[in-house]
Backbone bond lengths (Angstrom), bond angles and torsions (degrees), N, CA, C in turn:
res aa  C-N    CA-C-N  psi(-1)  N-CA   C-N-CA  omega(-1)  CA-C   N-CA-C  phi
1 X - - - 1.448 - - 1.518 109.94 -
2 X 1.318 116.43 131.69 1.459 120.27 175.31 1.522 109.63 -86.82
3 X 1.333 115.84 139.75 1.455 120.39 178.39 1.523 109.28 -135.28
4 X 1.321 114.69 164.88 1.462 122.53 179.20 1.520 107.52 -130.01
5 X 1.311 116.94 137.57 1.459 121.82 178.36 1.527 108.53 -108.52
6 X 1.334 115.94 126.12 1.463 122.56 178.53 1.521 108.75 -128.73
7 X 1.333 115.98 156.13 1.461 120.00 174.59 1.525 110.48 -143.02
8 X 1.330 114.45 145.43 1.461 121.94 174.31 1.511 108.59 -127.45
9 X 1.324 117.20 109.35 1.473 123.85 -173.22 1.529 111.97 47.30
10 X 1.335 114.92 46.66 1.457 120.72 174.80 1.515 115.32 81.77
11 X 1.318 118.61 -7.03 1.462 123.63 173.80 1.527 105.37 -83.39
12 X 1.338 117.71 109.39 1.465 119.71 -167.17 1.521 112.61 -112.87
13 X 1.348 113.98 150.32 1.466 120.36 -170.46 1.524 111.72 -142.33
14 X 1.325 114.67 143.09 1.461 122.19 165.67 1.529 106.48 -88.40
15 X 1.329 116.18 128.35 1.466 120.86 -179.37 1.527 109.75 -119.62
16 X 1.316 116.18 135.36 1.454 123.26 178.25 1.528 108.83 -117.22
17 X 1.326 116.40 130.33 1.461 121.42 172.40 1.526 106.93 -78.83
18 X 1.326 115.99 100.23 1.463 121.46 -174.06 1.523 111.29 -112.11
19 X 1.332 116.41 36.25 1.459 119.12 179.56 1.524 112.22 -64.73
20 X 1.338 117.80 -22.52 1.469 120.51 175.48 1.533 112.07 -90.65
21 X 1.339 116.19 -0.92 1.465 123.98 177.95 1.534 112.35 52.76
22 X 1.329 115.04 45.62 1.458 120.64 177.72 1.526 112.27 -95.08
23 X 1.330 117.54 -7.94 1.470 121.34 -177.41 1.522 109.96 -67.98
24 X 1.332 117.28 126.45 1.467 119.82 -176.73 1.532 111.91 -142.89
25 X 1.347 118.13 28.30 1.451 120.34 -179.38 1.529 110.79 -77.10
26 X 1.339 116.11 145.68 1.455 120.74 179.86 1.529 110.45 -89.93
27 X 1.320 115.31 179.34 1.471 121.23 -174.79 1.527 113.07 -56.50
28 X 1.359 120.37 -48.89 1.469 119.18 179.40 1.535 112.93 -61.68
29 X 1.327 117.40 -35.56 1.470 120.50 -179.76 1.527 111.35 -68.53
30 X 1.329 116.42 -38.95 1.468 120.27 177.64 1.525 109.65 -65.98
31 X 1.337 116.49 -43.23 1.466 120.33 177.68 1.530 110.76 -60.78
32 X 1.345 116.94 -37.52 1.464 120.83 179.23 1.525 111.15 -65.10
33 X 1.334 117.87 -39.56 1.462 120.99 177.81 1.529 111.21 -63.27
34 X 1.337 116.68 -36.61 1.465 121.39 -176.86 1.530 112.65 -82.42
35 X 1.327 118.08 -11.48 1.467 121.29 -176.74 1.529 110.44 -64.57
36 X 1.322 116.28 132.57 1.470 120.26 -174.18 1.518 113.79 -80.55
37 X 1.310 117.95 -12.34 1.474 120.82 177.63 1.529 111.78 -103.11
38 X 1.327 115.70 -41.00 1.458 120.01 -172.18 1.527 113.53 -111.29
39 X 1.328 117.54 0.18 1.458 120.95 -179.84 1.515 111.50 -131.69
40 X 1.316 115.69 -152.62 1.465 120.92 179.23 1.524 109.76 -74.97
41 X 1.319 115.84 -42.05 1.458 121.84 -178.56 1.509 112.01 97.17
42 X 1.348 117.43 116.26 1.461 120.49 -179.56 1.527 109.61 -170.34
43 X 1.342 115.53 158.83 1.460 121.97 172.37 1.517 111.44 -80.20
44 X 1.327 117.17 -13.69 1.452 120.58 179.98 1.515 110.88 -175.65
45 X 1.327 116.24 169.23 1.463 122.98 178.17 1.522 108.02 -125.36
46 X 1.326 116.00 137.64 1.464 120.32 -179.56 1.516 111.15 -127.42
47 X 1.325 114.30 146.29 1.456 121.96 172.18 1.516 109.05 -109.69
48 X 1.321 116.75 136.21 1.459 121.91 169.07 1.513 107.20 -101.19
49 X 1.330 116.63 115.05 1.457 122.36 -178.77 1.522 110.32 -121.61
50 X 1.313 116.08 162.38 1.464 120.94 175.08 1.530 108.97 -77.45
51 X 1.327 115.93 149.30 1.468 121.12 177.43 1.516 108.57 -148.57
52 X 1.312 116.58 125.83 1.462 121.22 -177.96 1.533 110.45 -61.82
53 X 1.315 116.21 129.95 1.454 121.26 179.04 1.513 114.16 88.41
54 X 1.331 117.58 -3.35 1.462 123.02 -179.56 1.523 109.73 -132.94
55 X 1.322 116.13 164.73 1.466 119.80 175.71 1.520 111.18 -69.09
56 X 1.340 116.28 -34.65 1.472 120.51 178.06 1.523 108.88 -169.99
57 X 1.339 114.90 171.30 1.461 122.99 174.24 1.532 109.00 -111.88
58 X 1.319 116.17 139.16 1.459 122.68 174.97 1.524 109.23 -102.78
59 X 1.336 116.39 121.85 1.464 121.51 173.92 1.518 107.03 -116.93
60 X 1.333 117.35 123.73 1.454 121.59 -171.85 1.523 111.67 -118.96
61 X 1.339 115.71 134.71 1.462 122.73 175.26 1.526 109.06 -120.70
62 X 1.333 116.51 137.23 1.457 121.10 173.26 1.527 109.99 -67.40
63 X 1.330 116.24 166.79 1.465 119.01 -179.34 1.524 112.40 -68.91
64 X 1.349 117.87 -15.52 1.469 119.09 174.82 1.524 111.99 -85.61
65 X 1.338 116.94 3.44 1.460 122.01 175.39 1.508 115.12 94.00
66 X 1.324 117.88 -9.02 1.461 120.87 179.78 1.526 110.03 -80.96
67 X 1.336 116.60 149.29 1.460 119.24 177.41 1.520 108.95 -71.23
68 X 1.325 115.75 133.82 1.450 120.66 -170.81 1.512 114.07 -103.16
69 X 1.338 114.84 173.61 1.446 122.25 170.51 1.531 107.98 -83.33
70 X 1.324 117.90 -168.15 1.457 120.43 -174.55 1.530 111.34 -65.06
71 X 1.325 115.43 141.91 1.463 122.67 177.12 1.528 107.20 -124.41
72 X 1.336 116.97 114.33 1.463 120.75 -175.29 1.513 113.59 -67.14
73 X 1.339 117.01 -49.51 1.466 119.20 178.24 1.519 110.90 -66.66
74 X 1.339 116.66 -34.46 1.457 119.82 175.29 1.514 111.77 -62.02
75 X 1.332 116.18 -43.44 1.463 120.46 177.36 1.516 111.51 -60.01
76 X 1.336 116.50 -41.68 1.463 119.62 179.52 1.526 110.85 -65.65
77 X 1.342 116.64 -39.96 1.469 120.04 178.30 1.524 111.66 -66.37
78 X 1.336 116.50 -37.75 1.468 119.15 -179.56 1.526 110.65 -68.65
79 X 1.326 116.91 -34.10 1.473 120.19 174.99 1.525 110.00 -63.95
80 X 1.333 117.24 -43.45 1.470 119.93 177.33 1.521 110.82 -61.71
81 X 1.327 116.86 -40.87 1.469 121.41 177.51 1.529 110.51 -61.52
82 X 1.335 116.94 -44.79 1.464 120.43 178.72 1.527 110.85 -62.10
83 X 1.333 116.83 -37.45 1.472 120.30 177.02 1.519 110.51 -67.50
84 X 1.327 116.95 -40.23 1.466 120.79 178.38 1.530 111.68 -63.80
85 X 1.334 116.39 -31.65 1.469 121.08 177.63 1.526 112.08 -79.61
86 X 1.333 117.24 -12.01 1.463 121.02 -177.70 1.513 114.07 85.38
87 X 1.335 117.28 11.06 1.466 120.92 179.36 1.523 110.25 -72.58
88 X 1.338 116.22 -37.13 1.470 122.34 179.11 1.528 108.45 -131.28
89 X 1.330 115.46 166.19 1.460 119.51 179.16 1.529 110.93 -124.51
90 X 1.319 117.68 -87.19 1.464 119.64 -176.65 1.522 113.13 -93.55
91 X 1.318 117.01 -13.31 1.464 120.90 -176.19 1.520 109.16 -147.93
92 X 1.329 116.11 147.34 1.462 121.17 178.19 1.521 109.50 -133.97
93 X 1.330 115.13 143.38 1.464 122.27 176.79 1.521 106.28 -129.94
94 X 1.341 116.73 108.55 1.467 119.26 -173.98 1.522 110.16 -133.07
95 X 1.336 114.39 166.95 1.458 121.11 -179.02 1.521 108.35 -114.43
96 X 1.333 116.62 135.76 1.461 122.76 177.26 1.519 108.70 -127.62
97 X 1.312 117.45 -175.65 1.464 121.49 -175.16 1.522 111.62 -63.54
98 X 1.345 117.52 -27.05 1.463 120.13 -179.01 1.519 113.06 -98.26
99 X 1.344 117.40 7.90 1.451 120.05 177.25 1.517 112.39 119.98
100 X 1.348 118.09 -169.31 1.460 121.89 -176.83 1.532 112.50 -75.73
101 X 1.335 115.04 150.33 1.460 122.08 178.03 1.525 109.69 -135.78
102 X 1.317 114.69 148.54 1.463 123.12 174.37 1.516 107.88 -114.49
103 X 1.326 117.48 143.87 1.464 120.71 177.72 1.515 109.95 -142.43
104 X 1.323 115.69 146.70 1.461 123.17 176.02 1.522 109.01 -113.72
105 X 1.329 115.33 139.16 1.463 122.04 -169.55 1.518 110.44 -118.60
106 X 1.333 116.61 127.31 1.465 122.41 167.93 1.520 106.94 -127.50
107 X 1.340 118.55 169.09 1.465 119.39 178.64 1.526 113.82 -58.94
108 X 1.339 118.10 -28.75 1.465 120.41 -174.61 1.527 114.13 -104.86
109 X 1.334 118.13 -22.30 1.465 119.49 -175.91 1.520 112.23 -139.09
110 X 1.338 113.95 156.90 1.461 123.14 166.77 1.521 106.53 -119.15
111 X 1.338 116.50 123.97 1.468 121.99 177.45 1.520 107.99 -105.50
112 X 1.314 116.10 110.74 1.460 122.43 -173.83 1.519 110.62 -106.28
113 X 1.336 115.73 123.86 1.467 119.03 176.25 1.519 109.44 -78.43
114 X 1.335 115.02 126.86 1.457 121.84 178.96 1.524 109.59 -94.12
115 X 1.325 116.24 168.89 1.458 120.30 177.95 1.528 110.60 -68.41
116 X 1.334 116.04 150.02 1.464 120.09 174.64 1.525 109.94 -59.16
117 X 1.310 115.51 148.97 1.470 121.57 179.41 1.519 108.29 -118.84
118 X 1.334 116.45 121.69 1.465 120.30 -173.15 1.519 113.04 -84.91
119 X 1.331 117.17 -36.18 1.463 117.22 -173.73 1.523 111.90 -154.55
120 X 1.318 114.03 162.98 1.460 123.64 175.88 1.524 106.91 -128.01
121 X 1.320 116.47 129.02 1.461 121.15 -179.18 1.523 109.97 -105.82
122 X 1.330 116.11 148.29 1.459 120.33 175.60 1.510 109.11 -104.58
123 X 1.333 117.10 128.41 1.460 123.70 177.50 1.524 107.20 -118.73
124 X 1.310 117.56 95.83 1.472 122.23 -173.47 1.529 108.67 57.61
125 X 1.334 117.43 -119.64 1.467 119.68 179.79 1.530 112.31 -91.88
126 X 1.323 117.32 -1.85 1.459 121.80 -179.40 1.529 110.03 -100.10
127 X 1.329 114.70 168.04 1.462 121.54 177.18 1.518 108.14 -127.59
128 X 1.329 116.01 150.50 1.465 120.47 -178.11 1.523 109.64 -134.67
129 X 1.321 115.81 136.58 1.461 120.88 172.91 1.526 108.73 -153.56
130 X 1.320 115.49 167.79 1.459 120.55 179.02 1.524 108.57 -121.17
131 X 1.324 116.59 117.26 1.463 122.45 -178.84 1.532 110.54 -111.89
132 X 1.331 115.51 34.31 1.459 122.09 -171.26 1.509 110.21 107.06
133 X 1.335 115.96 -24.79 1.461 126.06 169.60 1.533 107.28 -139.59
134 X 1.341 117.58 152.37 1.470 119.85 -178.03 1.533 111.29 -75.72
135 X 1.328 116.06 137.88 1.462 120.29 -176.95 1.519 112.43 -141.07
136 X 1.330 115.42 130.80 1.456 122.61 166.24 1.527 107.89 -92.95
137 X 1.325 116.77 138.62 1.463 122.56 175.20 1.521 107.98 -118.02
138 X 1.332 116.28 122.53 1.468 122.15 177.85 1.522 108.87 -124.26
139 X 1.327 116.11 127.00 1.469 120.19 177.99 1.524 109.72 -85.36
140 X 1.323 114.62 136.22 1.462 120.99 -179.97 1.529 108.89 -136.61
141 X 1.318 115.46 164.13 1.451 121.07 170.14 1.522 108.26 -101.41
142 X 1.331 115.83 144.31 1.472 121.87 -179.17 1.529 110.77 51.86
143 X 1.311 114.49 63.31 1.469 120.75 -175.96 1.524 112.07 -60.12
144 X 1.334 117.35 -24.15 1.462 119.29 -179.31 1.528 112.17 -64.44
145 X 1.341 117.07 -19.18 1.469 120.22 -179.29 1.528 112.40 -103.70
146 X 1.321 117.70 5.00 1.464 121.45 -178.74 1.529 110.99 -73.53
147 X 1.325 117.13 138.05 1.467 122.79 177.04 1.534 108.32 -81.29
148 X 1.325 115.44 78.09 1.457 121.46 -171.80 1.524 111.86 -61.28
149 X 1.314 117.42 -43.54 1.463 119.86 -174.29 1.527 111.95 -64.87
150 X 1.316 118.06 -48.75 1.460 120.11 -174.28 1.527 112.51 -77.77
151 X 1.332 117.33 -43.10 1.467 119.17 178.57 1.526 109.31 -68.80
152 X 1.337 116.04 -40.33 1.458 119.88 178.58 1.517 112.38 -61.31
153 X 1.331 116.72 -42.48 1.464 120.32 179.39 1.526 111.20 -64.21
154 X 1.328 116.72 -38.65 1.467 120.28 -179.84 1.529 110.80 -63.03
155 X 1.326 116.91 -39.97 1.469 120.21 178.06 1.516 110.38 -72.54
156 X 1.343 116.50 -43.93 1.470 121.72 -177.77 1.530 111.49 -56.91
157 X 1.343 117.09 -39.28 1.467 121.49 -176.95 1.525 112.88 -98.38
158 X 1.335 117.63 6.84 1.460 120.37 -177.62 1.523 110.78 -68.40
159 X 1.334 114.86 158.91 1.465 121.03 -176.17 1.524 111.94 -60.16
160 X 1.330 116.78 -31.03 1.464 120.85 -176.50 1.524 112.89 -60.72
161 X 1.349 117.12 -26.84 1.471 120.10 -174.63 1.533 112.65 -117.26
162 X 1.337 117.24 10.75 1.466 119.97 -178.63 1.520 112.12 -64.96
163 X 1.327 116.87 -33.11 1.454 120.51 -176.42 1.508 114.45 -67.80
164 X 1.336 117.91 -14.40 1.467 121.20 179.88 1.531 111.19 -121.08
165 X 1.327 115.74 27.79 1.457 121.30 178.02 1.531 111.69 63.93
166 X 1.330 116.64 35.22 1.458 120.74 176.63 1.514 113.16 82.04
167 X 1.320 115.86 -172.08 1.459 121.07 -177.02 1.518 110.06 -150.24
168 X 1.320 116.21 159.99 1.451 121.84 167.79 1.527 107.96 -82.70
169 X 1.333 117.09 156.05 1.463 120.14 -175.38 1.530 109.73 -133.64
170 X 1.343 115.74 127.80 1.459 121.76 -179.43 1.518 110.77 -115.03
171 X 1.319 115.67 131.45 1.457 122.63 175.95 1.524 107.11 -106.82
172 X 1.332 116.21 122.72 1.462 121.15 -164.91 1.527 110.51 -127.09
173 X 1.327 115.62 133.00 1.455 122.46 172.23 1.526 108.74 -122.40
174 X 1.325 116.49 130.55 1.456 121.21 175.64 1.522 108.43 -83.78
175 X 1.333 116.62 115.24 1.459 121.58 -176.09 1.520 112.64 -85.84
176 X 1.341 116.47 -38.61 1.460 121.90 178.23 1.524 106.93 -156.21
177 X 1.354 119.23 -179.42 1.465 119.67 -173.74 1.530 115.52 -55.44
178 X 1.345 118.38 -23.25 1.469 119.23 -177.66 1.529 113.83 -128.89
179 X 1.333 118.69 15.91 1.463 120.89 -176.03 1.516 111.75 -132.66
180 X 1.333 115.42 133.39 1.460 122.97 174.59 1.524 109.88 -116.11
181 X 1.332 115.88 149.72 1.458 122.03 167.98 1.520 105.83 -111.06
182 X 1.336 117.41 120.37 1.464 122.12 -173.40 1.527 110.11 -121.99
183 X 1.326 115.51 130.36 1.476 121.93 171.13 1.527 107.84 -121.63
184 X 1.327 116.76 138.59 1.466 120.92 -169.03 1.517 112.35 -129.12
185 X 1.337 115.43 132.39 1.464 123.12 166.49 1.524 106.80 -93.32
186 X 1.342 115.86 121.88 1.469 119.31 -175.60 1.525 112.46 -103.91
187 X 1.317 114.15 126.83 1.456 122.19 170.44 1.521 108.89 -62.94
188 X 1.327 117.57 136.67 1.471 120.55 -179.56 1.509 112.27 94.03
189 X 1.339 117.10 -30.89 1.462 121.67 168.32 1.528 108.26 -92.09
190 X 1.332 115.17 -32.61 1.466 124.93 -179.62 1.529 111.34 60.24
191 X 1.316 114.26 40.39 1.462 121.10 179.39 1.532 107.46 -167.06
192 X 1.318 115.38 173.59 1.460 119.62 172.62 1.520 109.53 -74.76
193 X 1.327 116.38 139.91 1.464 121.35 171.50 1.529 108.85 -108.44
194 X 1.324 116.36 163.97 1.466 120.06 -178.47 1.526 111.94 -68.48
195 X 1.334 116.35 -19.69 1.456 121.41 -178.14 1.519 107.99 -170.11
196 X 1.329 116.59 151.83 1.467 121.14 177.07 1.518 108.27 -142.52
197 X 1.323 117.33 116.31 1.459 121.62 -174.11 1.517 113.75 -66.10
198 X 1.342 117.41 -47.98 1.464 118.82 178.55 1.525 110.08 -67.62
199 X 1.341 116.88 -28.57 1.461 121.09 178.88 1.519 113.15 -69.29
200 X 1.331 117.15 -46.41 1.468 118.99 179.59 1.530 110.16 -68.73
201 X 1.339 116.43 -30.38 1.469 119.46 174.67 1.527 110.06 -63.36
202 X 1.322 116.81 -45.42 1.462 120.75 177.13 1.524 110.95 -60.06
203 X 1.328 116.70 -44.25 1.470 120.91 -179.07 1.524 110.93 -61.93
204 X 1.331 116.83 -39.78 1.462 120.60 -179.44 1.527 111.01 -66.40
205 X 1.324 117.54 -45.01 1.465 120.63 -178.25 1.531 111.15 -66.79
206 X 1.331 116.50 -41.44 1.466 119.88 177.43 1.528 110.07 -63.89
207 X 1.330 117.65 -37.40 1.466 121.35 -178.99 1.523 112.07 -70.88
208 X 1.323 117.06 -28.29 1.466 119.26 171.39 1.524 109.84 -64.39
209 X 1.322 115.70 -40.78 1.456 121.64 -176.90 1.528 112.26 -73.29
210 X 1.332 116.71 -43.11 1.468 120.31 -170.25 1.528 114.00 -102.17
211 X 1.335 116.83 -24.09 1.469 120.33 -174.98 1.524 113.03 -115.32
212 X 1.333 117.42 -0.49 1.454 120.52 179.29 1.516 114.84 70.15
213 X 1.323 118.35 20.32 1.460 121.57 179.53 1.526 109.61 -79.55
214 X 1.321 117.06 142.09 1.463 120.11 -176.22 1.528 110.85 -114.71
215 X 1.315 115.04 159.28 1.466 122.48 -178.33 1.528 111.10 -70.62
216 X 1.361 117.46 141.73 1.455 128.80 -4.74 1.532 111.63 -83.86
217 X 1.329 115.86 146.47 1.465 121.85 178.24 1.525 108.57 -103.47
218 X 1.323 116.22 131.23 1.460 122.07 178.91 1.529 109.02 -87.24
219 X 1.325 115.08 139.66 1.465 120.39 -176.60 1.528 109.87 -125.34
220 X 1.314 116.14 128.57 1.464 121.22 169.79 1.527 108.36 -101.04
221 X 1.329 116.45 134.69 1.461 121.95 173.62 1.527 108.03 -128.56
222 X 1.320 117.05 172.21 1.470 120.00 177.45 1.521 110.95 -60.04
223 X 1.342 116.92 -28.34 1.460 120.71 -174.72 1.511 115.45 -98.60
224 X 1.337 118.16 -0.65 1.454 119.09 -179.46 1.522 111.90 143.69
225 X 1.319 115.38 -162.70 1.464 120.53 -173.03 1.532 111.49 -117.08
226 X 1.324 114.34 140.02 1.458 123.13 177.67 1.529 108.60 -130.17
227 X 1.317 116.19 169.66 1.455 121.41 172.67 1.522 108.53 -136.79
228 X 1.318 116.01 148.20 1.471 121.92 176.48 1.521 107.69 -125.95
229 X 1.325 116.04 121.43 1.462 120.19 174.85 1.520 109.08 -116.76
230 X 1.343 115.92 151.71 1.465 119.79 -173.12 1.512 109.67 -163.74
231 X 1.325 114.85 167.53 1.451 122.56 171.34 1.526 107.98 -124.00
232 X 1.343 115.85 158.44 1.450 119.96 177.13 1.513 112.63 94.05
233 X 1.332 114.90 -167.72 1.461 122.16 -178.53 1.522 108.70 -156.55
234 X 1.342 115.70 179.15 1.465 119.40 -175.01 1.534 112.15 -70.98
235 X 1.335 116.94 -20.96 1.462 119.99 179.43 1.526 111.30 -75.91
236 X 1.310 115.82 -47.31 1.471 120.71 -177.06 1.522 113.26 -97.11
237 X 1.316 116.85 -9.08 1.451 121.38 -177.01 1.518 111.48 97.97
238 X 1.334 115.65 153.90 1.460 122.11 -179.65 1.530 110.10 -100.70
239 X 1.332 116.67 134.59 1.455 122.70 177.68 1.526 109.32 -132.75
240 X 1.322 115.64 173.34 1.474 121.61 177.65 1.530 110.48 50.26
241 X 1.335 115.36 45.62 1.466 121.27 -179.23 1.521 108.85 -86.07
242 X 1.325 117.04 123.44 1.470 121.42 178.89 1.520 110.26 -124.17
243 X 1.326 115.49 132.11 1.465 123.97 172.35 1.522 107.27 -99.35
244 X 1.322 116.89 121.65 1.470 121.83 -169.62 1.525 110.20 -124.01
245 X 1.322 116.01 130.28 1.456 119.62 177.14 1.516 111.54 173.59
246 X 1.338 117.12 -177.89 1.463 121.63 -177.20 1.536 111.68 -78.10
247 X 1.325 115.69 154.67 1.457 123.60 172.44 1.517 106.77 -146.87
248 X 1.326 117.19 122.51 1.469 119.79 -168.45 1.527 113.05 -132.16
249 X 1.319 114.86 142.75 1.457 121.99 171.99 1.525 108.60 -74.11
250 X 1.315 116.80 130.27 1.471 121.56 -179.65 1.530 110.25 -99.18
251 X 1.329 116.92 -56.48 1.465 119.83 176.51 1.533 109.96 -162.80
252 X 1.311 115.29 165.40 1.454 123.76 176.46 1.520 107.85 -117.61
253 X 1.313 117.54 141.20 1.460 119.10 -177.99 1.516 112.55 -150.55
254 X 1.305 115.29 -177.96 1.457 122.92 179.77 1.512 107.84 -134.39
255 X 1.331 115.78 139.24 1.457 118.94 -179.40 1.528 109.58 -139.10
């Protein structure tokens, strides 16, 4: 099987060109491909498939082999892959598990439109919203010293989120009036990733609501820099949400 490795701010993915829909690996096999010691190594695996009325379909699997919810950096990487294949050029219109998405393509960035967000809930000192995947946002000081894996796992598996199969957890520090530093524990990876697209989107929208930050908001992650631009607010809902940043081909291989 031929595969392609892509990364967006360190969030890395195995991508399969599945336009002939021949992919038939089960959950353990997908997890084996994503394993960093015994496989290719990735935060997730994606299939690019054909879809009537769209440029392509995005099918996303977590690194544990389970089919996942929307992945923002994954979506941006899949758009870059589609452009590299010549399926799209300056713009892409594709369908994912959470519905249709639009993306704009330049040599240096992929700007991916995310789903509208209707509301943000407060859970004690934390905030919760769904940006295609469920996300808790917790503000911390000196986020670089936060125990993301253990604290994130405790929140992810807490009773409050058991009814929705857990949640992703973002630890956020406001660096200046327009910049956040975000670290994310991802459900399905069960660890911290270098970057999470739906997570930084959640952090940006919550920070507009709670910190008075306005669009576009700059985001620093362990894997690089992203930006989130949007219209609206938590009262009327957020629309025209775009996740903006690099997406790059790393290598092509056979397994």
